[in-house]
BAFI-3210 file (N, C-alpha, C; in Angstrom, 3 decimals, decimal comma, padded with zeros to 6 digits):
// residues 229
n [1|2|3|4|5|6|7|8|9|10|11|12|13|14|15|16|17|18|19|20|21|22|23|24|25|26|27|28|29|30|31|32|33|34|35|36|37|38|39|40|41|42|43|44|45|46|47|48|49|50|51|52|53|54|55|56|57|58|59|60|61|62|63|64|65|66|67|68|69|70|71|72|73|74|75|76|77|78|79|80|81|82|83|84|85|86|87|88|89|90|91|92|93|94|95|96|97|98|99|100|101|102|103|104|105|106|107|108|109|110|111|112|113|114|115|116|117|118|119|120|121|122|123|124|125|126|127|128|129|130|131|132|133|134|135|136|137|138|139|140|141|142|143|144|145|146|147|148|149|150|151|152|153|154|155|156|157|158|159|160|161|162|163|164|165|166|167|168|169|170|171|172|173|174|175|176|177|178|179|180|181|182|183|184|185|186|187|188|189|190|191|192|193|194|195|196|197|198|199|200|201|202|203|204|205|206|207|208|209|210|211|212|213|214|215|216|217|218|219|220|221|222|223|224|225|226|227|228|229]
n.u [083,647|083,301|085,729|085,442|082,387|083,211|084,066|081,312|080,232|081,825|081,532|079,005|079,048|080,047|078,894|078,368|077,923|075,249|074,502|075,673|073,463|071,367|069,792|070,202|070,434|067,689|065,188|062,247|058,983|056,153|056,331|056,716|056,424|056,734|059,858|060,682|059,795|061,460|063,818|063,463|062,726|066,305|067,256|066,624|065,590|061,620|059,495|058,909|059,640|059,762|059,579|057,890|057,643|057,001|056,176|056,716|059,235|061,888|060,770|061,826|062,641|064,942|066,767|065,867|066,381|068,808|070,358|069,074|070,588|072,702|072,832|072,121|075,051|076,625|075,643|076,905|076,048|075,785|074,432|072,640|072,265|070,257|069,299|066,429|067,508|069,819|069,377|067,936|070,594|071,991|070,305|070,866|072,654|074,291|072,885|072,058|070,578|068,657|068,019|065,951|065,209|062,940|061,109|058,988|060,173|061,326|062,255|060,518|062,153|064,198|060,982|060,660|062,670|062,244|060,387|061,058|063,102|061,627|059,804|062,071|062,621|060,396|061,109|062,279|065,123|066,926|066,623|064,179|063,215|061,270|061,203|058,692|057,296|054,264|051,384|051,335|049,599|048,666|050,714|052,237|053,138|053,628|050,662|051,210|053,532|052,938|051,037|052,698|054,245|053,213|052,753|054,070|054,744|053,667|054,024|053,597|055,460|055,430|055,417|057,706|055,733|056,875|056,822|057,954|060,211|062,003|061,731|063,592|066,201|066,836|067,308|069,378|070,757|071,426|072,796|075,329|075,481|074,877|072,411|069,604|068,782|065,917|063,568|065,584|065,722|063,015|063,616|064,963|064,004|061,710|063,874|065,830|066,742|064,287|064,213|065,093|068,396|069,028|069,224|069,680|073,092|072,941|072,748|075,176|076,975|076,459|077,071|079,785|080,902|079,560|081,715|083,997|083,462|083,108|081,310|076,823|074,661|071,973|069,323|069,963|072,652|072,688|070,854|072,169|074,623|072,934|071,916|074,484|074,171]
n.v [-238,775|-239,057|-237,916|-236,863|-236,320|-234,311|-232,771|-232,368|-230,813|-228,919|-226,880|-225,881|-225,090|-222,776|-221,153|-219,128|-215,569|-213,863|-211,869|-208,163|-205,662|-204,592|-202,109|-202,571|-205,446|-206,301|-208,829|-207,575|-209,111|-208,181|-205,338|-203,199|-200,513|-200,017|-199,950|-198,439|-195,986|-195,838|-195,850|-193,106|-190,800|-191,671|-190,890|-188,612|-186,806|-185,516|-184,912|-186,227|-187,074|-188,804|-192,170|-195,054|-198,125|-202,168|-205,741|-208,454|-210,451|-211,823|-210,789|-208,516|-205,866|-205,221|-205,625|-203,567|-201,174|-201,449|-201,120|-198,169|-196,811|-197,157|-196,109|-193,471|-192,694|-193,610|-191,436|-189,606|-188,552|-188,259|-191,127|-193,672|-197,028|-198,633|-200,282|-201,143|-201,580|-200,337|-197,675|-195,867|-195,057|-193,708|-191,968|-188,452|-188,235|-186,785|-187,164|-187,655|-189,035|-191,060|-194,802|-196,953|-199,901|-202,464|-201,186|-201,391|-203,032|-200,717|-199,158|-197,624|-195,241|-194,803|-194,929|-191,955|-191,358|-191,001|-190,215|-187,625|-187,803|-187,725|-185,645|-183,735|-184,342|-183,569|-180,745|-180,044|-181,472|-183,873|-187,339|-189,794|-192,894|-195,740|-198,870|-201,545|-204,081|-205,244|-202,765|-198,855|-198,356|-200,932|-200,847|-201,888|-198,876|-195,857|-193,780|-190,777|-191,389|-193,953|-191,925|-190,216|-192,128|-192,682|-190,010|-189,315|-191,564|-194,842|-198,187|-202,046|-204,514|-206,439|-210,517|-212,654|-214,892|-218,153|-219,773|-216,815|-216,592|-219,258|-218,415|-216,495|-217,930|-219,137|-217,935|-216,613|-219,231|-219,168|-217,290|-217,591|-219,172|-222,461|-224,592|-224,747|-228,171|-230,263|-229,761|-228,471|-226,367|-226,020|-228,148|-226,616|-224,563|-226,024|-226,918|-225,421|-222,337|-219,402|-216,793|-214,967|-214,081|-215,686|-217,910|-217,734|-217,430|-220,109|-221,272|-219,969|-221,197|-223,855|-224,319|-223,812|-226,630|-228,442|-227,555|-227,902|-230,310|-232,043|-232,465|-232,437|-229,652|-231,359|-232,245|-234,380|-233,824|-231,752|-232,988|-234,085|-232,500|-230,758|-232,615|-233,467|-231,091]
n.w [004,376|000,663|-001,633|-004,544|-003,261|-001,103|-003,139|-004,265|-002,745|-001,462|-004,109|-003,731|-001,448|-001,959|-004,529|-006,632|-005,769|-006,430|-009,471|-009,641|-008,282|-011,126|-013,135|-015,981|-015,229|-013,720|-014,508|-015,308|-015,717|-015,546|-014,001|-015,609|-015,398|-013,122|-012,700|-014,637|-013,277|-011,091|-011,890|-013,198|-010,884|-009,845|-011,637|-011,354|-012,645|-013,707|-011,370|-008,899|-006,002|-004,274|-003,855|-003,034|-002,821|-002,775|-001,707|-001,943|000,477|-001,797|-004,211|-005,714|-004,727|-003,761|-004,940|-007,009|-004,600|-005,132|-007,147|-007,672|-006,116|-006,881|-010,121|-009,178|-007,843|-009,831|-011,304|-009,648|-007,607|-003,696|-002,577|-000,522|000,589|003,214|005,175|007,414|010,059|010,313|009,681|011,552|013,096|010,884|009,809|009,062|007,879|005,239|001,627|-000,989|-002,375|-001,247|-000,391|001,295|003,345|004,169|005,909|007,131|009,862|010,727|014,234|017,112|017,569|014,804|012,943|013,599|013,070|010,288|009,783|009,990|007,749|005,188|005,667|005,155|002,447|001,580|001,655|-000,540|-000,137|-001,535|-002,577|-002,136|-001,647|-000,321|000,923|001,655|002,831|002,541|001,886|002,407|004,464|005,440|007,042|010,245|011,353|012,762|012,549|011,306|010,010|007,765|006,258|005,561|003,917|002,021|000,490|-001,574|-004,852|-005,150|-005,753|-006,555|-005,698|-008,290|-008,111|-010,782|-012,337|-012,437|-014,885|-016,399|-014,998|-015,325|-018,437|-018,280|-016,912|-018,952|-020,677|-019,699|-020,271|-022,499|-023,474|-021,952|-023,938|-024,090|-023,993|-021,721|-020,127|-020,858|-017,870|-015,804|-015,120|-013,901|-012,114|-010,355|-009,174|-007,755|-005,863|-005,295|-003,623|-004,285|-005,317|-008,046|-008,750|-007,402|-008,712|-010,973|-010,103|-009,393|-012,282|-013,068|-011,900|-011,867|-014,363|-014,438|-013,436|-014,963|-017,446|-016,248|-015,780|-018,132|-018,384|-019,451|-018,287|-016,571|-015,176|-013,488|-013,133|-011,593|-009,745|-008,446|-007,568|-006,160|-003,613|-001,760|-000,551]
ca.u [083,796|084,478|086,516|083,678|081,501|083,806|084,215|080,098|079,819|082,318|080,850|077,406|078,671|081,395|078,179|079,192|077,615|074,538|075,284|076,199|071,961|071,114|068,810|070,163|070,165|066,034|064,357|060,864|058,329|054,953|057,218|057,934|055,823|057,625|061,127|060,550|059,136|062,742|064,599|063,314|063,891|067,645|068,226|066,430|063,611|060,606|058,972|058,397|060,378|059,604|058,827|057,250|057,614|056,273|056,176|056,967|060,674|062,133|059,862|063,065|062,468|065,976|066,785|065,641|066,599|069,926|069,924|068,806|070,893|074,117|072,890|072,622|075,810|076,760|075,489|078,166|075,547|076,213|073,782|073,693|070,994|070,003|068,796|065,666|068,644|070,893|068,680|068,310|071,540|072,448|069,635|071,082|074,086|073,931|072,843|071,529|069,875|068,525|066,854|065,810|064,496|062,776|060,444|058,234|061,198|062,130|061,525|059,972|063,530|063,843|060,110|060,614|063,772|062,178|059,471|062,118|062,964|060,675|059,694|062,595|062,796|059,469|061,108|063,937|066,407|067,578|065,121|064,108|062,930|061,713|060,028|058,239|056,666|053,180|051,451|051,279|048,471|048,642|052,048|051,734|053,749|053,479|050,107|051,669|054,526|052,949|050,587|054,222|055,512|051,720|052,649|054,707|054,141|053,323|053,842|053,495|056,329|055,182|056,542|057,856|055,707|057,344|057,335|059,093|061,679|062,114|061,889|064,615|066,828|066,491|067,469|070,388|072,090|072,009|073,939|076,477|076,583|074,386|071,075|069,423|067,670|064,431|062,944|066,613|065,024|061,677|064,071|065,945|062,740|061,812|064,804|066,740|065,994|063,946|064,762|065,987|069,677|070,172|068,424|070,868|073,660|072,707|072,731|076,003|078,212|077,007|077,656|081,109|080,887|079,782|082,247|084,855|083,678|083,024|079,192|076,205|073,751|071,552|068,918|070,680|073,977|071,628|070,611|073,678|075,518|072,334|072,417|075,418|073,789]
ca.v [-237,982|-239,170|-237,246|-236,933|-235,770|-232,882|-231,488|-230,897|-230,156|-227,557|-225,824|-225,841|-224,110|-221,871|-221,083|-217,626|-214,675|-213,312|-210,423|-206,653|-205,492|-202,896|-201,898|-203,962|-207,196|-206,155|-208,909|-206,629|-209,402|-207,208|-204,399|-202,296|-198,933|-199,197|-200,334|-196,685|-194,827|-195,408|-195,305|-192,098|-190,914|-192,130|-190,037|-186,897|-186,509|-185,965|-183,953|-187,317|-186,563|-189,668|-193,043|-195,835|-199,836|-203,128|-206,421|-210,252|-211,236|-212,468|-210,248|-207,842|-204,738|-204,919|-205,552|-202,133|-200,024|-201,125|-200,737|-196,942|-196,485|-197,324|-195,780|-192,304|-192,889|-193,387|-189,340|-187,907|-188,436|-189,082|-192,295|-194,876|-198,118|-198,335|-201,104|-200,718|-201,811|-199,111|-196,058|-194,828|-194,094|-192,463|-190,908|-187,925|-188,836|-186,059|-188,100|-186,711|-190,093|-192,573|-195,940|-197,443|-201,158|-203,322|-199,958|-202,669|-203,431|-199,271|-199,454|-195,960|-194,094|-194,870|-194,122|-190,389|-190,284|-191,592|-189,378|-185,938|-187,329|-187,390|-183,808|-182,726|-184,178|-182,770|-179,242|-180,026|-182,052|-184,764|-187,997|-190,699|-194,843|-196,980|-200,180|-202,665|-205,800|-204,003|-200,772|-198,365|-197,577|-202,087|-201,149|-201,446|-197,532|-194,291|-193,441|-190,344|-191,964|-194,503|-191,325|-189,685|-193,094|-192,189|-188,706|-189,579|-192,708|-196,039|-199,371|-203,093|-205,316|-207,602|-211,055|-213,403|-215,944|-219,212|-219,248|-216,108|-217,360|-220,525|-217,523|-216,106|-218,511|-220,213|-216,969|-216,125|-219,363|-219,327|-216,006|-218,361|-220,704|-223,409|-224,631|-225,575|-229,373|-230,039|-229,749|-228,637|-225,035|-226,609|-228,959|-225,618|-223,773|-226,685|-227,823|-223,978|-221,058|-219,276|-215,293|-215,127|-213,873|-216,712|-218,832|-217,593|-217,507|-221,543|-221,390|-220,233|-222,151|-225,345|-223,852|-224,165|-227,367|-228,943|-227,668|-228,984|-232,287|-232,557|-233,043|-231,076|-229,658|-232,138|-233,110|-235,720|-233,317|-230,936|-233,774|-234,771|-231,770|-230,111|-233,899|-232,551|-230,015]
ca.w [003,196|-000,604|-001,736|-004,964|-002,273|-001,115|-004,073|-004,468|-001,274|-001,480|-005,106|-003,255|-000,394|-002,861|-005,244|-007,273|-005,937|-007,108|-009,677|-008,812|-008,704|-011,704|-013,636|-017,159|-014,703|-012,826|-014,629|-014,892|-015,630|-015,136|-013,720|-016,912|-014,914|-011,302|-013,230|-015,499|-012,427|-010,409|-012,994|-012,771|-009,650|-009,809|-012,651|-010,947|-013,650|-013,226|-010,879|-008,113|-005,004|-002,692|-004,427|-001,955|-003,333|-001,638|-002,224|-001,142|000,022|-002,979|-005,153|-006,450|-003,901|-002,622|-006,441|-007,311|-004,445|-004,682|-008,601|-007,958|-005,654|-007,766|-010,615|-008,433|-007,692|-011,609|-011,998|-008,887|-006,227|-002,123|-002,967|000,392|000,950|004,367|006,128|008,703|011,248|010,126|009,368|012,667|012,851|009,457|009,204|009,446|007,128|004,021|001,260|-002,507|-002,689|-000,405|-000,681|002,812|002,588|005,133|007,026|008,275|010,573|011,609|015,522|017,508|017,074|013,775|012,954|013,893|011,507|008,882|009,261|009,784|006,458|004,713|005,198|004,582|000,877|000,271|001,252|-001,721|-000,419|-001,596|-002,531|-001,177|-002,385|000,142|000,139|003,118|002,541|002,374|001,252|003,355|004,743|005,899|007,717|011,566|011,311|013,222|011,468|011,166|009,046|007,100|005,944|004,146|002,930|001,211|-000,015|-003,368|-006,147|-004,277|-006,550|-006,001|-007,365|-008,837|-008,747|-011,584|-012,328|-012,929|-016,179|-016,353|-014,282|-016,204|-019,258|-017,224|-016,366|-020,101|-022,044|-018,819|-020,431|-023,978|-023,370|-021,973|-025,165|-023,649|-024,059|-020,886|-020,560|-020,789|-016,250|-015,483|-014,648|-012,697|-010,791|-009,422|-008,677|-006,377|-005,246|-004,348|-003,392|-005,342|-006,060|-009,537|-008,426|-006,691|-008,919|-011,858|-009,736|-009,055|-012,829|-013,432|-011,218|-012,433|-016,245|-014,765|-013,110|-016,094|-018,192|-015,488|-015,675|-018,911|-018,253|-019,708|-017,052|-016,724|-013,818|-013,483|-012,433|-010,173|-008,560|-007,684|-006,125|-004,491|-002,407|-001,482|001,237]
c.u [084,576|084,716|085,474|082,681|081,212|083,528|082,895|080,127|080,509|081,249|079,144|077,866|079,317|080,489|078,325|077,891|075,973|075,132|074,796|074,248|072,129|069,449|068,455|070,146|068,777|065,446|062,601|059,806|056,897|054,771|057,123|057,652|056,693|059,492|061,485|061,052|061,043|063,655|064,707|063,869|065,714|068,070|067,696|065,833|062,615|060,704|058,806|060,014|060,770|059,364|058,765|057,189|057,470|056,175|056,739|058,836|061,118|061,911|061,066|063,303|063,963|066,840|067,183|065,988|068,105|070,506|070,141|069,652|073,439|074,260|072,925|073,610|077,217|077,297|076,357|077,662|075,850|074,961|074,243|071,663|071,115|069,325|067,793|067,211|070,014|070,131|068,406|069,450|072,773|071,390|069,942|072,294|073,865|074,206|072,034|070,489|069,563|067,763|066,527|064,683|064,214|061,652|059,608|058,441|061,012|061,056|061,362|060,978|064,293|062,780|060,321|061,363|063,443|060,598|059,566|062,217|062,508|059,814|060,732|063,052|061,634|059,852|062,836|064,685|066,701|066,077|065,814|063,010|063,417|060,872|060,044|058,530|055,150|053,353|051,307|050,562|048,605|049,697|052,004|053,412|053,059|052,059|050,606|052,322|053,426|051,864|051,256|053,814|054,337|051,594|053,321|053,599|054,881|053,379|054,165|054,613|055,699|055,472|056,575|056,899|056,507|057,770|057,676|060,220|061,813|062,774|063,480|066,616|066,951|067,627|069,506|071,593|072,125|072,793|075,114|076,504|076,017|072,503|070,972|068,336|067,042|064,869|064,436|065,728|063,501|062,474|064,764|065,110|062,134|062,373|065,680|066,058|064,757|063,262|066,092|067,309|069,873|069,786|069,603|072,477|074,182|073,904|074,017|077,528|077,404|078,081|079,211|081,467|080,367|081,153|083,589|084,775|083,740|080,618|078,167|075,241|072,666|070,405|068,735|072,243|073,551|071,757|071,699|074,193|074,626|072,034|073,155|075,638|074,304]
c.v [-237,927|-237,922|-236,226|-235,811|-234,092|-232,063|-230,922|-230,403|-228,854|-226,619|-225,702|-224,884|-222,961|-221,640|-219,639|-217,009|-213,922|-212,210|-209,125|-205,836|-204,327|-202,754|-202,798|-204,900|-207,564|-207,201|-208,031|-208,097|-207,595|-205,183|-203,172|-200,437|-198,644|-199,530|-198,262|-195,644|-194,772|-195,161|-194,259|-190,903|-191,450|-190,968|-188,508|-186,716|-187,052|-185,264|-184,855|-187,070|-188,190|-190,748|-194,347|-197,191|-200,741|-203,991|-207,946|-210,127|-212,059|-211,788|-209,069|-206,799|-204,440|-205,343|-203,979|-201,277|-199,804|-200,417|-199,422|-196,443|-196,625|-195,974|-194,581|-191,871|-192,667|-191,854|-188,898|-188,048|-188,598|-190,380|-193,931|-195,813|-198,139|-199,807|-201,089|-200,830|-200,614|-197,616|-195,156|-193,597|-193,553|-191,759|-189,482|-187,528|-188,275|-187,614|-187,189|-187,425|-190,886|-193,880|-196,487|-198,772|-201,541|-202,533|-200,942|-202,731|-202,233|-199,859|-197,597|-194,990|-193,629|-194,464|-192,950|-190,006|-190,204|-190,181|-187,856|-185,979|-187,373|-185,807|-182,942|-183,155|-183,163|-181,141|-178,884|-180,402|-183,457|-185,790|-189,109|-191,753|-195,541|-197,823|-201,276|-203,826|-205,509|-202,099|-200,270|-198,396|-199,441|-202,231|-200,953|-200,731|-196,738|-193,726|-192,291|-190,851|-192,732|-193,568|-190,344|-190,167|-192,788|-191,277|-188,793|-191,264|-193,780|-197,205|-200,693|-203,685|-206,336|-208,753|-211,818|-214,429|-217,096|-219,317|-218,018|-216,035|-218,272|-219,548|-217,020|-216,865|-219,390|-218,827|-216,607|-217,577|-219,597|-218,105|-216,521|-218,990|-221,972|-223,468|-225,629|-227,283|-229,698|-230,346|-229,653|-226,800|-225,208|-226,984|-227,572|-224,654|-224,963|-227,248|-226,094|-222,833|-220,174|-218,030|-215,805|-214,952|-214,863|-218,707|-218,762|-217,200|-219,160|-222,110|-220,899|-220,992|-223,941|-225,375|-223,970|-225,343|-228,067|-228,630|-228,034|-230,073|-232,423|-233,244|-231,937|-230,790|-229,996|-231,990|-233,510|-235,227|-231,811|-231,843|-234,291|-233,874|-231,770|-231,424|-233,832|-232,031|-230,801]
c.w [001,712|-000,996|-003,340|-004,212|-002,447|-001,772|-005,117|-003,772|-000,739|-003,119|-004,229|-002,128|-001,025|-004,509|-005,297|-006,637|-006,478|-007,785|-009,804|-009,390|-010,083|-011,930|-014,847|-016,569|-014,163|-014,523|-014,610|-015,162|-016,108|-014,801|-014,592|-016,119|-013,585|-011,732|-014,006|-014,370|-011,900|-010,639|-012,857|-011,657|-009,745|-010,229|-011,957|-012,012|-013,650|-011,395|-009,078|-007,372|-004,458|-003,515|-003,324|-002,545|-002,417|-002,471|-001,281|-000,709|-001,650|-004,503|-006,086|-005,915|-003,723|-004,106|-006,632|-006,417|-004,780|-006,817|-008,583|-007,032|-006,214|-009,568|-010,187|-008,361|-008,748|-011,815|-010,891|-007,823|-005,572|-002,488|-001,641|000,534|002,285|004,782|007,019|009,512|011,036|010,209|010,724|013,580|012,360|009,491|008,672|008,542|005,561|002,939|000,030|-002,247|-001,735|-000,587|001,277|002,649|003,864|006,645|007,548|009,574|011,446|012,956|016,104|017,182|015,310|012,474|012,054|012,929|010,701|008,645|009,084|008,578|005,123|004,597|004,734|003,145|000,547|000,250|000,343|-001,166|-000,681|-002,386|-002,304|-001,979|-000,703|-000,198|002,319|002,724|002,446|001,881|002,168|004,577|005,757|006,856|009,024|012,097|012,487|012,464|010,564|009,774|007,680|006,505|004,426|003,604|001,608|-000,102|-001,611|-004,065|-004,736|-005,511|-005,352|-006,586|-007,543|-009,203|-009,765|-011,430|-012,257|-013,926|-016,644|-015,751|-014,630|-017,886|-019,210|-017,780|-018,461|-021,137|-021,211|-019,690|-021,804|-024,141|-022,656|-022,585|-024,966|-023,688|-022,407|-021,060|-019,976|-018,630|-015,736|-014,266|-013,785|-011,831|-010,040|-008,975|-007,549|-005,331|-004,234|-004,329|-005,106|-005,709|-007,645|-009,555|-007,972|-007,412|-010,543|-011,180|-009,454|-010,868|-013,331|-012,567|-011,743|-013,629|-015,648|-014,036|-014,475|-017,157|-017,026|-015,699|-016,634|-019,437|-018,796|-018,114|-016,655|-015,013|-013,061|-012,385|-011,299|-009,197|-007,526|-006,710|-005,087|-002,820|-001,422|000,064|002,225]
res [m|p|v|k|m|r|c|m|k|q|l|l|l|d|i|v|a|p|p|v|p|s|f|g|n|f|v|m|g|c|n|a|e|l|l|h|a|v|s|e|l|a|a|g|q|g|n|e|r|q|l|y|i|w|g|a|p|g|s|g|r|t|h|l|l|r|a|a|v|a|a|a|a|a|r|g|l|k|a|n|y|l|q|a|a|e|f|a|d|a|a|d|s|p|a|d|f|l|a|v|d|d|v|d|t|l|d|a|n|a|q|i|a|l|f|n|r|i|n|a|v|r|e|g|h|g|r|l|l|v|a|g|n|a|a|p|a|q|l|e|l|r|i|d|l|t|t|r|l|g|w|g|l|v|y|q|v|q|a|l|t|d|a|e|k|v|q|a|l|t|t|h|a|a|g|r|g|f|d|l|q|p|g|v|a|d|y|l|l|r|h|w|r|r|d|l|p|s|l|l|a|a|l|e|t|l|d|h|y|s|l|a|t|k|r|p|v|t|v|p|l|l|r|e|v|l|r|a|e]
***
């Protein structure tokens, strides 16, 4: 493989990791009310102790869960983020703030554990943020669990439109001190992972590469690099 091609291949493999999720770097689009509700829950404000959010993969629900855990931990609380596969073994771990992701994939034992956790939260023991791929009533889980998932506030995470993603990429590029050339964002949306953290990470890596090679971030540069995959 030519040296140039190897370098581009390594660039693609080494593409920078997405930034650590926070409320500050969540591009809210049409999710202003949802962001406010999750922020309040993590801050221990308001009367709600439980919140359920749902949306398609890449919509930002995992970002919000991780951001909420980080915000709760910054307040000195014991806060945990758990994937569904981890939940059954860690359900009894003490936590002031617990975020449980992908509950649509919970097995039978984990469903019982979440049922019990919700009951404990309703009795005043901590706060709970849960996410799945559908509204509670549409989940293929125990009916008594789906009922309890709907006890608190329920929000759908509205995925960003392509226009909102383009605007976010343009704003991010401006913040890094360069203008996004025409077509770059659209090309990324067509040929790269479509979730915003991955798009922003790709843009940052390409910015580093353009500086190193003294070439602007253009569609030909993106095409050249992505073809090395």
